[in-house]
C-alpha positions as CSV (number, residue, x, y, z in Angstrom):
1,M,16.3,20.0,-9.8
2,N,14.5,21.5,-7.0
3,E,14.7,19.5,-3.8
4,E,12.6,20.7,-0.6
5,I,13.6,19.7,2.8
6,L,10.6,19.1,4.9
7,F,10.5,19.4,8.7
8,S,8.0,17.9,10.8
9,S,6.6,19.8,13.9
10,P,7.0,18.1,17.5
11,E,3.5,17.1,17.5
12,Q,3.5,15.5,14.1
13,I,6.6,13.4,15.2
14,A,4.5,12.3,18.6
15,R,1.8,11.3,16.5
16,D,3.8,9.4,14.2
17,Q,5.8,7.5,16.9
18,Q,2.0,6.8,18.6
19,R,0.9,5.2,15.7
20,F,4.1,3.2,15.2
21,I,4.1,2.1,18.8
22,S,0.4,1.2,18.4
23,K,1.0,-0.9,15.3
24,V,3.8,-2.5,17.2
25,Y,1.8,-3.6,20.1
26,G,-1.0,-4.8,17.6
27,W,1.3,-7.3,16.1
28,M,2.6,-8.4,19.3
29,A,-1.1,-8.8,20.8
30,A,-1.8,-10.9,17.8
31,A,1.3,-12.9,17.9
32,L,0.8,-13.6,21.7
33,A,-2.9,-14.6,20.7
34,I,-2.1,-17.0,18.0
35,T,0.7,-18.6,20.2
36,G,-2.0,-19.0,23.0
37,M,-4.5,-20.8,20.7
38,V,-1.8,-23.0,19.4
39,A,-0.7,-23.9,22.8
40,W,-4.1,-24.7,24.3
41,W,-4.7,-26.8,21.1
42,A,-1.4,-28.6,21.5
43,S,-2.1,-29.4,25.4
44,T,-5.6,-30.3,24.9
45,S,-5.1,-32.7,21.7
46,E,-4.0,-36.1,22.5
47,A,-2.9,-36.7,19.2
48,A,-0.5,-33.6,19.5
49,L,0.9,-34.6,22.8
50,G,1.3,-38.3,21.9
51,F,3.3,-37.2,18.8
52,I,5.6,-34.8,20.3
53,Y,6.5,-36.7,23.5
54,S,6.4,-40.4,21.5
55,N,10.0,-39.7,20.6
56,P,12.7,-37.5,22.6
57,G,14.2,-36.5,18.9
58,I,10.9,-35.0,17.8
59,L,11.0,-32.3,21.1
60,I,14.4,-31.8,20.7
61,G,14.0,-31.2,17.0
62,L,11.1,-28.6,17.7
63,M,13.4,-27.0,20.1
64,I,16.2,-26.5,17.6
65,V,13.8,-25.2,15.2
66,K,12.2,-22.7,17.0
67,L,15.8,-21.5,18.1
68,L,16.7,-21.0,14.3
69,L,13.6,-19.2,13.5
70,V,14.0,-16.7,16.2
71,G,17.8,-16.5,14.8
72,S,16.9,-15.7,11.4
73,L,14.3,-13.6,12.3
74,A,16.7,-11.4,14.5
75,G,19.1,-11.4,11.7
76,W,16.3,-10.0,9.3
77,V,15.0,-7.4,11.2
78,N,18.5,-5.6,10.9
79,K,18.3,-5.6,6.9
80,M,14.6,-4.5,6.7
81,S,13.4,-1.5,5.5
82,S,11.2,0.5,8.1
83,Q,8.2,0.1,6.0
84,T,8.7,-3.7,5.5
85,A,9.1,-3.9,9.3
86,T,5.9,-2.3,10.0
87,A,3.8,-3.7,7.4
């Protein structure tokens, strides 16, 4: 079995890092745009505002779900491969 060790030049590493960071910022921008659209919709929808503020339990439940989602994503990120995280 012939195993080769491949080395990248510093320029190639810099290009790969730049491409990776560009993808990360692209995903972050998309997520921020979606968050903004949902926030705008919720703030202009009488039905959504009425549903959220009709019962304090709903608002507290939404906050708990948000915290659980963030916590689970933070836990998953350590278990993901780099290909999965950047896909």
